[in-house]
VOPAGU-2260 file (C-alpha; in pm, 1 decimal, decimal comma):
REM VOPAGU-2260
SITE   aa  ch    i         X         Y         Z
SITE  MET   A    0       6,7       8,3      -7,1
SITE  ILE   A    1     286,6     239,8     106,5
SITE  ARG   A    2     466,5     155,5    -226,2
SITE  ARG   A    3     150,4     206,5    -425,8
SITE  VAL   A    4      93,2     560,9    -277,7
SITE  LEU   A    5     419,0     661,3    -299,3
SITE  TYR   A    6     357,7     540,3    -685,1
SITE  TYR   A    7      55,9     749,5    -742,0
SITE  SER   A    8     236,1    1084,8    -550,7
SITE  PHE   A    9     472,3    1096,4    -833,0
SITE  HIS   A   10     206,0     983,8   -1109,2
SITE  ALA   A   11    -101,8    1218,9   -1010,6
SITE  SER   A   12    -269,5    1215,3   -1371,5
SITE  GLU   A   13    -259,5     850,8   -1412,5
SITE  LEU   A   14    -429,3     874,0   -1062,4
SITE  ALA   A   15    -702,2    1106,9   -1198,6
SITE  HIS   A   16    -800,8     889,9   -1504,2
SITE  ILE   A   17    -812,8     582,6   -1274,7
SITE  PHE   A   18   -1074,8     765,2   -1084,2
SITE  GLN   A   19   -1241,1     893,7   -1377,1
SITE  MET   A   20   -1241,3     542,1   -1559,2
SITE  LYS   A   21   -1380,5     376,4   -1231,8
SITE  ASN   A   22   -1685,6     608,4   -1178,0
SITE  GLU   A   23   -1798,6     617,8   -1529,5
SITE  PHE   A   24   -1763,4     246,9   -1593,2
SITE  SER   A   25   -1843,7     108,6   -1234,1
SITE  GLN   A   26   -2153,7     -16,5   -1352,0
SITE  PHE   A   27   -2017,6    -292,2   -1558,4
SITE  LYS   A   28   -1855,7    -480,7   -1307,7
SITE  PRO   A   29   -1956,7    -808,9   -1277,4
SITE  SER   A   30   -2220,0    -940,4   -1034,0
SITE  LYS   A   31   -2113,2   -1186,9    -752,3
SITE  TYR   A   32   -2316,8   -1475,1    -830,3
SITE  ARG   A   33   -2257,4   -1721,7   -1120,1
SITE  LEU   A   34   -2468,4   -1747,0   -1456,6
SITE  THR   A   35   -2578,5   -2057,7   -1366,1
SITE  GLU   A   36   -2775,2   -1930,0   -1075,5
SITE  LEU   A   37   -2930,0   -1630,7   -1298,5
SITE  SER   A   38   -3340,5   -1670,8   -1238,6
SITE  GLN   A   39   -3546,0   -1788,4   -1539,7
SITE  ASP   A   40   -3730,1   -1486,1   -1602,1
SITE  ARG   A   41   -3434,9   -1262,8   -1638,7
SITE  ASP   A   42   -3451,0   -1126,5   -2008,0
SITE  ASP   A   43   -3221,5   -1284,6   -2228,0
SITE  ARG   A   44   -3037,4    -965,6   -2349,2
SITE  ASP   A   45   -2952,7    -880,4   -2009,7
SITE  TYR   A   46   -2817,8   -1208,6   -1939,6
SITE  CYS   A   47   -2590,8   -1177,9   -2266,8
SITE  TYR   A   48   -2446,5    -867,1   -2123,0
SITE  GLU   A   49   -2358,7   -1036,4   -1781,3
SITE  ALA   A   50   -2238,1   -1333,1   -1957,7
SITE  LEU   A   51   -2010,9   -1090,9   -2139,0
SITE  LYS   A   52   -1875,7    -925,8   -1821,6
SITE  LYS   A   53   -1806,8   -1307,8   -1689,1
SITE  VAL   A   54   -1577,3   -1385,2   -1957,0
SITE  SER   A   55   -1418,7   -1051,0   -2069,8
SITE  ARG   A   56   -1486,2    -764,2   -1837,2
SITE  SER   A   57   -1233,3    -548,6   -2025,1
SITE  PHE   A   58   -1430,1    -601,4   -2346,1
SITE  ALA   A   59   -1777,4    -530,5   -2156,6
SITE  VAL   A   60   -1616,7    -175,7   -2095,1
SITE  VAL   A   61   -1481,4     -98,3   -2446,5
SITE  ILE   A   62   -1842,8    -225,1   -2632,2
SITE  GLN   A   63   -1975,4      94,5   -2432,1
SITE  GLN   A   64   -1791,4     335,6   -2631,3
SITE  LEU   A   65   -1997,0     169,8   -2955,5
SITE  PRO   A   66   -2332,6     328,0   -3094,4
SITE  LYS   A   67   -2616,3     165,0   -2929,5
SITE  GLU   A   68   -2754,6      23,3   -3244,4
SITE  LEU   A   69   -2372,9    -166,0   -3275,8
SITE  GLN   A   70   -2379,6    -282,2   -2900,4
SITE  ASP   A   71   -2577,9    -609,2   -2965,0
SITE  PRO   A   72   -2448,1    -720,1   -3256,9
SITE  VAL   A   73   -2120,8    -709,0   -3149,4
SITE  CYS   A   74   -2161,3    -866,0   -2813,1
SITE  LEU   A   75   -2330,7   -1137,5   -2939,5
SITE  PHE   A   76   -2062,4   -1164,3   -3230,5
SITE  TYR   A   77   -1833,8   -1168,9   -2968,5
SITE  LEU   A   78   -1968,7   -1456,4   -2718,7
SITE  ILE   A   79   -2067,4   -1690,6   -3041,2
SITE  LEU   A   80   -1670,7   -1664,4   -3118,0
SITE  ARG   A   81   -1623,2   -1666,5   -2730,2
SITE  GLY   A   82   -1815,0   -2026,4   -2716,5
SITE  LEU   A   83   -1616,5   -2144,4   -3050,2
SITE  ASP   A   84   -1332,7   -2051,6   -2888,4
SITE  THR   A   85   -1444,0   -2263,0   -2552,8
SITE  VAL   A   86   -1441,6   -2572,9   -2740,4
SITE  GLU   A   87   -1130,6   -2522,2   -2941,9
SITE  ASP   A   88    -936,8   -2452,3   -2611,9
SITE  ASP   A   89   -1105,8   -2720,8   -2412,6
SITE  MET   A   90    -832,9   -3000,6   -2412,0
SITE  ASN   A   91   -1055,2   -3283,1   -2235,4
SITE  ILE   A   92   -1280,0   -3325,0   -2562,4
SITE  PRO   A   93   -1134,8   -3580,0   -2799,5
SITE  ASN   A   94    -999,8   -3447,6   -3119,3
SITE  ASP   A   95   -1268,6   -3644,4   -3378,3
SITE  THR   A   96   -1511,5   -3520,5   -3140,3
SITE  LYS   A   97   -1376,6   -3137,8   -3127,8
SITE  GLU   A   98   -1338,5   -3118,6   -3473,8
SITE  ALA   A   99   -1725,8   -3236,9   -3557,6
SITE  LEU   A  100   -1812,8   -2975,0   -3300,8
SITE  LEU   A  101   -1611,5   -2676,6   -3453,1
SITE  LEU   A  102   -1684,0   -2718,7   -3803,9
SITE  SER   A  103   -2080,3   -2759,3   -3711,6
SITE  PHE   A  104   -2081,9   -2494,5   -3479,0
SITE  ALA   A  105   -2197,8   -2220,1   -3749,3
SITE  ASP   A  106   -2477,5   -2458,1   -3867,2
SITE  ARG   A  107   -2607,8   -2528,8   -3505,9
SITE  MET   A  108   -2642,4   -2119,2   -3415,5
SITE  ASN   A  109   -2966,7   -2199,0   -3646,8
SITE  ASN   A  110   -3108,5   -2416,8   -3345,5
SITE  GLU   A  111   -3229,8   -2256,0   -3037,9
SITE  GLU   A  112   -3150,9   -2541,8   -2852,1
SITE  PHE   A  113   -2797,8   -2535,4   -2908,4
SITE  VAL   A  114   -2650,2   -2583,0   -2567,2
SITE  LEU   A  115   -2312,3   -2790,2   -2460,1
SITE  GLU   A  116   -2270,9   -2941,7   -2135,2
SITE  ASN   A  117   -1920,1   -2982,3   -1975,3
SITE  VAL   A  118   -1746,8   -2786,1   -2194,3
SITE  GLY   A  119   -1483,8   -2517,4   -2068,0
SITE  ASP   A  120   -1179,1   -2497,9   -1880,8
SITE  THR   A  121   -1317,8   -2257,6   -1604,3
SITE  GLN   A  122   -1666,0   -2231,6   -1451,2
SITE  ASP   A  123   -1773,5   -1920,4   -1647,5
SITE  TYR   A  124   -1698,4   -2079,4   -1999,2
SITE  GLN   A  125   -1892,1   -2382,0   -1875,8
SITE  ASP   A  126   -2200,8   -2153,7   -1783,9
SITE  LEU   A  127   -2162,9   -1964,5   -2096,0
SITE  MET   A  128   -2206,3   -2263,3   -2334,2
SITE  LEU   A  129   -2454,2   -2461,1   -2069,4
SITE  HIS   A  130   -2681,3   -2134,2   -2117,4
SITE  PHE   A  131   -2567,7   -2091,5   -2519,6
SITE  ASP   A  132   -2936,0   -2141,5   -2633,7
SITE  ILE   A  133   -2992,5   -1780,7   -2474,0
SITE  ILE   A  134   -2670,0   -1620,2   -2689,0
SITE  ILE   A  135   -2825,7   -1799,8   -2990,8
SITE  ARG   A  136   -3192,1   -1642,1   -2945,5
SITE  GLU   A  137   -3087,1   -1302,7   -2921,3
SITE  TYR   A  138   -2871,7   -1375,8   -3221,9
SITE  GLN   A  139   -3182,8   -1482,8   -3424,9
SITE  LYS   A  140   -3319,6   -1138,3   -3352,9
SITE  LEU   A  141   -3061,6    -955,4   -3524,3
SITE  ASP   A  142   -3100,1    -792,7   -3893,9
SITE  SER   A  143   -3012,2   -1051,7   -4101,2
SITE  ALA   A  144   -2750,7    -838,4   -4267,3
SITE  TYR   A  145   -2554,1    -890,8   -3943,6
SITE  LYS   A  146   -2595,3   -1257,9   -3888,3
SITE  GLU   A  147   -2478,4   -1306,8   -4240,3
SITE  VAL   A  148   -2187,2   -1139,1   -4148,5
SITE  ILE   A  149   -2148,8   -1331,9   -3786,6
SITE  THR   A  150   -2235,7   -1684,6   -3936,8
SITE  GLU   A  151   -1941,0   -1633,7   -4216,8
SITE  ILE   A  152   -1668,4   -1556,6   -3977,0
SITE  THR   A  153   -1760,2   -1848,4   -3728,5
SITE  LYS   A  154   -1774,2   -2073,4   -4011,2
SITE  GLU   A  155   -1425,7   -1954,0   -4162,0
SITE  MET   A  156   -1252,3   -1923,3   -3782,0
SITE  ALA   A  157   -1354,4   -2310,5   -3744,5
SITE  ILE   A  158   -1181,5   -2391,2   -4023,1
SITE  GLY   A  159    -897,7   -2219,2   -3937,1
SITE  MET   A  160    -899,6   -2348,9   -3571,7
SITE  ASN   A  161    -889,1   -2707,2   -3720,7
SITE  LYS   A  162    -624,2   -2659,2   -3979,7
SITE  TYR   A  163    -393,6   -2519,4   -3673,9
SITE  ALA   A  164    -495,4   -2819,9   -3442,2
SITE  HIS   A  165    -291,6   -3031,7   -3664,4
SITE  LYS   A  166     -44,0   -2782,4   -3791,0
SITE  ASN   A  167     279,5   -2578,9   -3605,3
SITE  VAL   A  168     342,5   -2205,6   -3688,7
SITE  GLU   A  169     663,9   -2232,9   -3830,5
SITE  SER   A  170     754,1   -1942,1   -4075,7
SITE  TYR   A  171     629,6   -1558,9   -4010,9
SITE  ASN   A  172     376,1   -1646,7   -4282,0
SITE  ASP   A  173     257,7   -1911,1   -4086,8
SITE  TRP   A  174     208,1   -1677,5   -3769,9
SITE  ASP   A  175      32,2   -1457,6   -4028,0
SITE  ASP   A  176    -209,2   -1729,4   -4136,2
SITE  TYR   A  177    -311,8   -1857,5   -3757,8
SITE  CYS   A  178    -326,4   -1488,6   -3645,4
SITE  TYR   A  179    -609,8   -1428,0   -3947,8
SITE  TYR   A  180    -770,7   -1719,8   -3863,0
SITE  VAL   A  181    -797,2   -1621,4   -3457,8
SITE  ALA   A  182    -797,6   -1260,1   -3490,3
SITE  GLY   A  183    -770,5   -1117,7   -3836,5
SITE  LEU   A  184   -1115,5   -1264,6   -3884,9
SITE  VAL   A  185   -1234,2   -1060,8   -3604,8
SITE  GLY   A  186   -1121,8    -757,8   -3735,3
SITE  ILE   A  187   -1303,8    -842,4   -4064,3
SITE  GLY   A  188   -1617,7    -908,5   -3931,3
SITE  LEU   A  189   -1650,8    -601,3   -3711,0
SITE  SER   A  190   -1566,4    -390,9   -4029,4
SITE  LYS   A  191   -1854,5    -562,8   -4193,6
SITE  LEU   A  192   -2077,1    -513,7   -3916,0
SITE  PHE   A  193   -1971,7    -129,8   -3931,1
SITE  LEU   A  194   -2041,9     -95,0   -4285,9
SITE  ALA   A  195   -2406,7    -318,0   -4229,4
SITE  SER   A  196   -2498,0     -30,8   -3982,0
SITE  LYS   A  197   -2411,2     241,2   -4241,6
SITE  LEU   A  198   -2264,9     433,6   -3979,7
SITE  GLU   A  199   -1935,5     358,7   -4141,2
SITE  THR   A  200   -1932,6     404,1   -4516,2
SITE  SER   A  201   -1555,6     419,8   -4616,8
SITE  SER   A  202   -1437,2     152,1   -4928,9
SITE  LYS   A  203   -1136,8      95,4   -4727,3
SITE  LEU   A  204   -1369,8    -136,7   -4475,3
SITE  GLU   A  205   -1485,5    -325,1   -4801,6
SITE  SER   A  206   -1157,1    -465,6   -4848,4
SITE  ASN   A  207   -1014,0    -716,7   -4591,0
SITE  ASP   A  208    -664,8    -609,5   -4567,4
SITE  LEU   A  209    -628,6    -340,9   -4326,0
SITE  SER   A  210    -905,3    -487,7   -4087,2
SITE  ASN   A  211    -667,9    -817,6   -4099,5
SITE  GLU   A  212    -376,1    -631,9   -3982,6
SITE  MET   A  213    -569,8    -456,2   -3721,4
SITE  GLY   A  214    -621,4    -839,2   -3585,0
SITE  LEU   A  215    -299,2    -941,3   -3635,6
SITE  PHE   A  216    -135,4    -653,0   -3448,1
SITE  LEU   A  217    -390,0    -689,2   -3164,1
SITE  GLN   A  218    -281,7   -1105,8   -3152,3
SITE  LYS   A  219      74,4   -1105,6   -3176,5
SITE  THR   A  220      80,0    -849,2   -2886,6
SITE  ASN   A  221    -125,3   -1104,8   -2661,8
SITE  ILE   A  222      92,3   -1389,8   -2787,1
SITE  THR   A  223     430,0   -1200,9   -2728,6
SITE  ARG   A  224     331,1   -1122,6   -2371,2
SITE  ASP   A  225     162,1   -1454,6   -2246,9
SITE  PHE   A  226     520,3   -1631,9   -2381,5
SITE  ALA   A  227     597,9   -1722,5   -1996,9
SITE  GLU   A  228     237,0   -1819,1   -1964,5
SITE  ASP   A  229     176,2   -2054,2   -2241,1
SITE  LEU   A  230     502,8   -2221,4   -2194,0
SITE  GLU   A  231     428,0   -2319,4   -1867,4
SITE  MET   A  232      73,3   -2459,9   -2017,1
SITE  GLY   A  233     294,9   -2641,4   -2277,7
SITE  ARG   A  234     163,2   -2420,6   -2556,3
SITE  ILE   A  235     394,4   -2282,6   -2831,8
SITE  PHE   A  236     252,8   -1997,3   -3028,7
SITE  TRP   A  237     567,1   -1794,3   -3101,4
SITE  PRO   A  238     663,2   -1859,3   -3488,5
SITE  GLU   A  239     972,4   -2135,5   -3497,6
SITE  ALA   A  240    1165,0   -1881,8   -3713,7
SITE  SER   A  241    1173,8   -1655,5   -3401,5
SITE  TRP   A  242    1373,5   -1884,5   -3203,7
SITE  LYS   A  243    1501,3   -2187,6   -3381,2
SITE  ASN   A  244    1847,1   -2020,7   -3523,4
SITE  LYS   A  245    1872,0   -1896,0   -3140,3
SITE  ALA   A  246    1789,3   -2182,1   -2948,5
SITE  THR   A  247    1746,4   -2582,3   -2934,9
SITE  ASN   A  248    1405,2   -2496,1   -2737,1
SITE  LEU   A  249    1201,2   -2217,4   -2580,0
SITE  LYS   A  250    1352,2   -2324,2   -2248,0
SITE  GLU   A  251    1688,1   -2222,1   -2335,6
SITE  LEU   A  252    1536,6   -1895,1   -2450,2
SITE  GLN   A  253    1471,1   -1853,3   -2094,5
SITE  SER   A  254    1797,9   -1972,8   -1937,5
SITE  SER   A  255    2002,5   -1794,8   -2223,8
SITE  GLU   A  256    1907,7   -1379,7   -2163,9
SITE  PRO   A  257    2096,2   -1279,2   -2474,9
SITE  LYS   A  258    1893,2   -1532,5   -2693,0
SITE  GLY   A  259    1576,8   -1485,5   -2520,7
SITE  LEU   A  260    1567,7   -1090,7   -2565,6
SITE  ALA   A  261    1674,7   -1129,8   -2951,0
SITE  ALA   A  262    1361,8   -1385,3   -3004,6
SITE  LEU   A  263    1160,7   -1141,2   -2792,1
SITE  ASN   A  264    1278,9    -823,9   -3002,0
SITE  GLU   A  265    1246,1   -1002,9   -3311,1
SITE  VAL   A  266     841,6   -1093,6   -3271,6
SITE  VAL   A  267     767,8    -744,0   -3114,5
SITE  ILE   A  268     911,3    -578,0   -3433,9
SITE  ASN   A  269     683,4    -778,2   -3662,7
SITE  ALA   A  270     381,9    -698,1   -3480,6
SITE  LEU   A  271     516,2    -340,9   -3504,8
SITE  ASN   A  272     501,4    -351,3   -3860,3
SITE  HIS   A  273     108,4    -357,8   -3886,8
SITE  VAL   A  274      81,7     -24,8   -3728,4
SITE  PRO   A  275     116,3     197,9   -4018,5
SITE  ALA   A  276    -183,1     -59,5   -4144,9
SITE  CYS   A  277    -375,9       1,3   -3832,0
SITE  LEU   A  278    -323,0     407,2   -3820,7
SITE  ASP   A  279    -473,2     438,5   -4214,5
SITE  TYR   A  280    -752,8     177,4   -4066,6
SITE  LEU   A  281    -834,6     442,2   -3746,1
SITE  HIS   A  282    -804,3     699,1   -3992,9
SITE  CYS   A  283   -1101,3     596,6   -4233,0
SITE  LEU   A  284   -1369,1     534,8   -3980,9
SITE  GLN   A  285   -1586,2     835,6   -3967,4
SITE  ASN   A  286   -1819,2     774,6   -3641,1
SITE  GLU   A  287   -1653,2     931,8   -3313,9
SITE  LYS   A  288   -1782,9     637,6   -3121,4
SITE  VAL   A  289   -1683,5     335,3   -3358,2
SITE  PHE   A  290   -1323,4     530,1   -3360,8
SITE  ARG   A  291   -1297,4     462,0   -2999,0
SITE  PHE   A  292   -1392,5     123,3   -2996,7
SITE  CYS   A  293   -1128,6      69,5   -3214,4
SITE  ALA   A  294    -855,3     310,0   -3126,1
SITE  ILE   A  295    -868,7     184,5   -2740,2
SITE  PRO   A  296    -718,4    -142,6   -2795,0
SITE  GLN   A  297    -462,6     -33,7   -3061,8
SITE  LEU   A  298    -327,0     227,9   -2823,8
SITE  MET   A  299    -333,5     -87,5   -2539,2
SITE  ALA   A  300    -137,0    -288,6   -2787,3
SITE  ILE   A  301     137,2     -44,0   -2875,2
SITE  ALA   A  302     197,8      54,4   -2497,8
SITE  THR   A  303     178,6    -349,8   -2435,9
SITE  LEU   A  304     422,3    -391,2   -2707,7
SITE  GLN   A  305     636,8     -73,4   -2533,0
SITE  GLU   A  306     695,0    -264,4   -2220,4
SITE  LEU   A  307     774,5    -603,4   -2337,7
SITE  TYR   A  308    1051,6    -470,1   -2624,6
SITE  ASN   A  309    1386,8    -586,5   -2454,6
SITE  ASN   A  310    1218,9    -679,7   -2115,4
SITE  PRO   A  311    1350,7    -999,1   -1976,3
SITE  LYS   A  312    1096,4   -1023,8   -1760,8
SITE  VAL   A  313     861,8   -1126,2   -2058,1
SITE  LEU   A  314    1089,3   -1455,3   -2041,8
SITE  HIS   A  315     966,4   -1566,1   -1722,4
SITE  GLU   A  316     615,8   -1345,5   -1639,2
SITE  ASN   A  317     308,1   -1189,8   -1758,6
SITE  VAL   A  318     410,4    -831,9   -1787,1
SITE  LYS   A  319     115,2    -540,7   -1798,0
SITE  ILE   A  320      95,0    -217,7   -1826,9
SITE  ARG   A  321      20,5      29,9   -1550,7
SITE  LYS   A  322    -327,5      75,9   -1475,9
SITE  GLY   A  323    -291,5     442,8   -1497,4
SITE  LYS   A  324    -159,1     415,0   -1858,0
SITE  THR   A  325    -491,7     200,0   -1917,0
SITE  ALA   A  326    -744,4     452,7   -1762,7
SITE  LYS   A  327    -530,3     741,1   -1976,0
SITE  TYR   A  328    -598,6     552,5   -2283,3
SITE  PHE   A  329    -978,7     501,5   -2204,8
SITE  MET   A  330   -1038,9     821,1   -2140,0
SITE  SER   A  331    -808,5    1030,0   -2282,6
SITE  ILE   A  332    -849,2     954,3   -2666,4
SITE  LYS   A  333   -1079,2    1136,4   -2850,3
SITE  GLY   A  334    -961,2    1162,3   -3265,8
SITE  TYR   A  335    -735,1    1023,9   -3494,7
SITE  ASP   A  336    -479,4    1298,4   -3464,0
SITE  ARG   A  337    -424,3    1275,2   -3094,0
SITE  THR   A  338    -435,6     866,2   -3133,2
SITE  LYS   A  339    -177,8     941,3   -3392,1
SITE  LYS   A  340      74,5    1128,7   -3151,6
SITE  GLU   A  341      37,2     890,3   -2903,8
SITE  PHE   A  342     157,3     596,6   -3136,2
SITE  ILE   A  343     458,7     808,7   -3258,0
SITE  THR   A  344     538,5     907,0   -2919,2
SITE  ILE   A  345     539,9     523,0   -2816,2
SITE  LEU   A  346     756,2     450,2   -3129,3
SITE  LYS   A  347    1023,2     707,0   -3058,7
SITE  LYS   A  348    1098,4     583,4   -2715,1
SITE  MET   A  349    1104,3     237,9   -2876,1
SITE  GLU   A  350    1344,2     332,8   -3110,0
SITE  LYS   A  351    1582,9     420,9   -2883,7
SITE  LYS   A  352    1637,0      87,7   -2750,8
SITE  ASP   A  353    1671,1     -33,4   -3118,3
SITE  LYS   A  354    2016,1    -126,7   -3309,0
SITE  THR   A  355    1864,3    -285,4   -3609,2
SITE  GLY   A  356    1681,5      77,2   -3762,1
SITE  GLN   A  357    1341,7     -66,2   -3800,8
SITE  ILE   A  358    1146,6      97,1   -3588,6
SITE  ALA   A  359    1277,8     378,6   -3746,1
SITE  SER   A  360    1146,5     282,6   -4077,9
SITE  ILE   A  361     803,5     230,7   -3939,9
SITE  LEU   A  362     799,9     582,4   -3803,7
SITE  THR   A  363     915,2     670,6   -4164,4
SITE  LYS   A  364     634,2     482,5   -4287,1
SITE  ILE   A  365     358,4     675,1   -4065,7
SITE  ASN   A  366     482,3     985,7   -4124,4
SITE  LEU   A  367     486,1     968,6   -4521,4
């Protein structure tokens, strides 16, 4: 406690942002009961938002940035993909059964009785799947244009999950392909939902390229940050190209700091190469609320990469940005120019540690 008080004595502006964010988003704190304890007469829509807070409180907060007409489609889009991901992540499901579940998932969304018992690696995920029929009932109420997008993305994501259940991520091209299926498709789906709402009209959103890079940037950030946690659980998501020419195995990256940092910095810079496209995407957004919804996670990602870059702690633990910085990005970012300025400020700080010149090259592309 004393350490925290001293810290915020020197970072008073961050403390102000924290209080401001807590006050604005206090209503999105998850309730104490489990989803299985919800009353039978509870409104289905309320259930969906309660479920969202249970499985991702941070997204439940960010989604409130959206215009009202987009909140339900995006909430249901997230929950359906979270359901698909819950099946994919459950290591207790036999491979043949899992493959059949994934590939039939989108078709079963047309069945309001679609529920799965004892699926999920935590109680909240199991509760979600046990009540998945409620999610499907709300999904069926959406405009047909929204449903078409969600179904299309769900089908393609399931195909990709099956593909990488039997394939290692070896090259950086593989990494791009893997991240396309698990995150790029989310970016593409969101763009299509924005267009379907008529709140966004830019032709750039009709092309999948920029939307895909938005997703890749976020996913690569998460993969880089979660190295130690994933390794402990026996999972490998860094591409082999980033470390196989430096070490015989991933444990060696932890025991040899120079090798570990070399691989870490390589994947960080690979992720940063998506920044120019991400800014291009943000620049074409017209609706202020849609912009904030998209810009906040992107800023959080580049701020996270700044913390990860050349940081040996990443090899042994999950490194996160300060709560004060998180609050700052939630509360302070209002327009493209300010967002771009934040990106450039962060990149310039990272450039000072970069001996390869690659970050300087990224800055040049942004300023063209």
